[in-house]
N, C-alpha and C positions, 0 to 999 in steps of 0.2 A: 647464670641467668639464661632463660630460654630465649632462643632467637624468635623474634616476632615474624609472623607470616607475611606481614606487609613488606618487611625488609627483603623478603625473598621474591616478591612479585615483580613482574615486568613493570617498570616504572611508567610505561605509556598508559597503563590502565588505571593508575591510582586516582586520576581526576575524573573518572567516568562514574556517573551515578547509575546504579543498576536499574533496569527496567522494572517498574512496579505494576504487575498485572492486577486487574480488578478481582474482587472476591467472587467465587462461584455464586450464581443466583440463589441456589438453595441455602447457602450459608448466610447470605444477605437477608433473605426472607426470615430465617430463624432468628437472627440478631434483632431485626426491626419488628418482628411479629406481624409480617405482612404476607400476602399470598399473591400468586399470579403476577409477579414482577415481570417487566419487559426490559430487554437490553437493547438500547439504541446508542451504544457507546463505542463499538469497535468496527463500524463500517462493514458489518457482515450482511450477507444476503438474507432477508427475512424469510425467503422460501427455501424449503429443503431441497435436496438433490432430486433430479427428475426420476421418473419411473424407470427410464432406460438405465440410468446409473445404478439405481437400487437393485435392479435385477442382475446387473453385471456383478455387483458386489456380493450379492447372495450366492451366485454361482461360484464365486472364487473362494468362499470360506473354507472349503475342504482342502485347499492347497496351501494353507498358511504354514504348514510344516516346512515348506521350501523357502529358500532365500529369494529375495526379489531379483529380477533381471537387472544386473549391475550396470548395464549400459542404457537401460530404458529403450531398447531397440525399437519396439513397435510404436511406442508413443513418439519417439523422435522422428521416425519415418513419417508418421501421420502429420506431425507438426510441420515438418519440412515440406511435405506435399501441399498442405494448406497455405503456407506462406511463400512458396516458390523459392525455397533455398535448399541447399544440400543438407542431408541429415548430419553431416559432420560439422555443420554450422549451428547446430542446436545442442544445448546442454541443459539438463534437468537439475532442479534444486529442491530442497526441502522448503518450499515457499521461496518468494523473492529474497527474503532475508539471507538465506544461505548463499544465494548467487551473488548478492552484494558483498558478502564476506569473502567469497571465493575470488571475485575479480579484484578486490582490494589486496588480498594476500598474494595474488598472482602478480600484480603490476605495480603496486605502490611500495616504494622503499622508504625507510625512515628519512625524513627531511623533504620528501616530495610533497608538493602542494596538491590539494583537492579543493576545487571551488564548489561550495555547498550553499544552496539557497536557504533562507531562514525567514519565517518558520516553515519547515518542511519535515519530511520523514525523519524521525529521530535516529534511525539506524545509520544514516550516512555519516554524520560527524562522529558517532560512537565508534564505528568500525575504523574510520580513518585514524582517529586518535589511538585506538588499540594497536594499529599497525605502525605507529610512530610517525604518521604523516602529519602535515600541517594543514589544519582546517582554515580555509579562507571563506568566511561567512559573508554572504551578500544578501542584504535585506530585500524583502519583497517591496513592490511598488503598487499601491492600490490593490493589495491582496493577490497580486500576480507575480510570477517570477519576472525579474527585471533582467532580460537577456542581454540588453545593452551593457548594464553594469557588470554582469557576469563575464561578458566578453572582455571588458576592460580589466577585469581582475585576473585574467590569464597572463602568466609570466613565463619566462623560460623554465621555471621550476614546476610549472603546473603539469601534472601527469593525468589528472582526471577531473571531469566536470559532471555533476549530477543534475539531471533535469527531471523532476517529477511532473508528469503531465497526464492527467490532471494532478494538481498538487494537493498533498495532504498536510495541513488540515483545512486549506482554504477552498478546495474543490473548484479552482479556476484552471484555465488552460493557457498555454502559449500557442499561437496559431502557426499554420504552415508557413506563411510569409515571414513571421518573426523567426522561426527556426531556420529557414533558409538563409536569412541575413546573418544570423548567429553563426551558422556552419561555415559561411564564407569568411568569417573572421577568425575561426579557430585553427591554429596550426596543426599540421598532420601528426605531430608527436603527441598531441593531447587526446586522450580517450574521452569520448562523450557518452555518458550513460543515460539513456532514456528509460525511465521507470514508468510503465504504462499499466499499472495494476487496475485502473478504473476505465480503461479505454472503451469498453463496450457501452458505458453510460455517456461517453463524451463524443462519439462519432458524429461527424458532420463534414461539410465541404471545407471548413476552415481548419480541420484537424490534420496535423502533419503525417505524412507517410514515412515514418522513420526507417522502416525496413528497406526503403529504396536506398538509403545511405549505406546500409550493410551490403546490399547487392552491388553498389558502386565500389566497394572495397574501402570505404572510409573507416576510420578508427572509431567505430560506433558499436555500442552494445545495447540491445533492446531487451528490456525485462518485461515479462508478462506473467500472469498467474491464473490459476483456476479457482482461487479462493473467493472471488467476488461474484461476477455474473454467473459462474457455473455452480455456485453454492457448495464449494468443496473446501471451505476454510479449515475444517477439522482434519483434513487429510494432508494439507501442506504440500501442494504441488505447484511449482513455478518453473519457468523456463526462460532461457536467454537465447537470442539469435545474434550471431556475430560472425566475423571472418573465421574460417576453419582453423587458421593458425592460432587465433585467440582462444577458441574453445579447446584446442588441443593442449594449450598451456594450462588452462584452468582445470582440465581433466587430470593433470599430473598431481594435483593436491585434493581433488574431489574424492570423498569417501566412496567406496565402490557400491554400497547399498544405501545411498543417501535418500532415495525416494522409495518408500515401501511398496509392496505388491498391490495392496488395495488402492493406494494413491494412483499408481500407474493405470490400473484397470479402470478406476472411476474416471480419470482424466481422459482416457481413450474413448470411453463411452460418452462422455460429455462433449467431446471436441466438436462433433458435428450435430449436436442436439440443438439446432438453431431455434426450434420452437420454444424450448425452455428459456434460453437467453432472451428471446424476444418478449416472452411473457414477463420476465423479470425487469427488463428495460422499460417496458410500457408501464408496469406497476410503479416503478421508481419515478418515472417522469410524471405520472399522474399524482403521486404522493408529493413530489416536490412542489407542484403548483398548488395543491391543497394546503401545504404548510406555508407557502409564500402568502397566500390569502389570509391564513390565520395569524401569521406573524404581523402582517399589516394591521389587522384588526386589533392586535395586542400592542401595536405601535412599537414593535421590535425591529431593529435594523438587522439585515441579513445580507450575506454575499451570494448572489446568484450562482447556482451550482451546476457543474458539468460532471458530477459524480453521484454517488448514492448517499451523500451526507451533505449537511448544510452548516455553515458557520453562522452563528446567531449571537448578536450582542444584546444581552438582557438588561443593559443599562445600570447594573449594580453588580455586587460581588457574585461572580459566576460560581465560586465555591459555595456560597450561601444557598444559591438557587439549586445547585447540584444536590446539596444535602436535603433540601426540602423536597426535591423531586424523588429522592430515594424513599422518603417516607410515603410518597404517593405510588411507590412501586415502579418508578420509571428511572432507568439508569442511563445517563448520558456522560459526556466527557468534558469536564472543565478545561479550559485552555490556559490556566494560570501558569503552567510550566513554561509556556512560550511567552510569558509576559503580557498576555491578553487577559487582564484581570476580570473583565466583564463579559467574556465570550465563552459560549458553549459550542462544542461540535456535536451535532445530532445526526444520527443515522436515520435515513428514511426507512420506515417500516411498512408493514401491511396497512391497509386502510384502517383496521381496528386499532392497531398500535399507534398510528398517527393521531387518531381521535383521542386515545388515552393520553398521549403526550400533551396535546393541547389542553385537555381537562386538567392534567397535573400542573402545567405551566400557569394556567389561570389561578389555581390555588396557591402555587408557590409565589406568584407575583402579587397576590392579594387583589386580583381583579375579578369582578363579577362576570357571570356568563352573559352571552349575547342576548 
């Protein structure tokens, strides 16, 4: 009898459901017989890369026969200068996802606990389980991370705590005061991971300065990305800031060419392109308020957002509305996997895309126009 592959696999991964990406838009259009579909499902920036980035990429195409800079020297130097840390405190990743995997593989041993909010980014519990860690899931409170409950969940076995701020899929934040209280309760042996993928859309006087904890020498790792406000999701460039000893340990298992040449070049060009980020942030903010007004007209409940997406309760089966929207050429994300049976996560698009969404929603919900 042949040995089954499953019996040879690492037992920690057997209970993990594989990530199921959506179909390419072109394939969806072919299957449904529609055209000009819009994707509002993955929290992407609806605007393409800036002119500065596109010019930098075009100039680099003739050098692609060479391997990338394995250390990301110039990008790390620029990031360090921007954030006021040492370049040895910055580590690059193939998006934030790889950095989450790196830090878990570096610091979490089988049997160690990791406190994870729920619902939140699906990669946290997935990677913890794959490493043989124990996932301590803490439910949100009023769609926000419950930092008090998360602090109470910390035990002598807790190696790591994940804080998505803003949180995905709820687009809510925890404030500077709440984080300060939480940090005062966390023992020094516990690593606190702040995942700030959507920070540019959330900035305000109430948003915490988590890099200050890094500069104080706390056991803190701050994750950020060029995928969202910088419009570079397709190039997969993320980075982490932490104590130099922490990044040195993570670098021991980081693949030497984990961030490709074009990704590094584009990120470096995008880093100080504040005009592009400001344009994106302003467009998203205007789009949020437009959608709020339309959701109210449709009598749909929603969670006020501090990101580039909105959690919307459609009051009936989200899976059903999702399918109906597909036939209208609008792709969103149902939250049934999180147990939120009537909820959709909808990315804020361009003004035209937002109007198309509302038109599709009216049809899907069986409601007449205004």
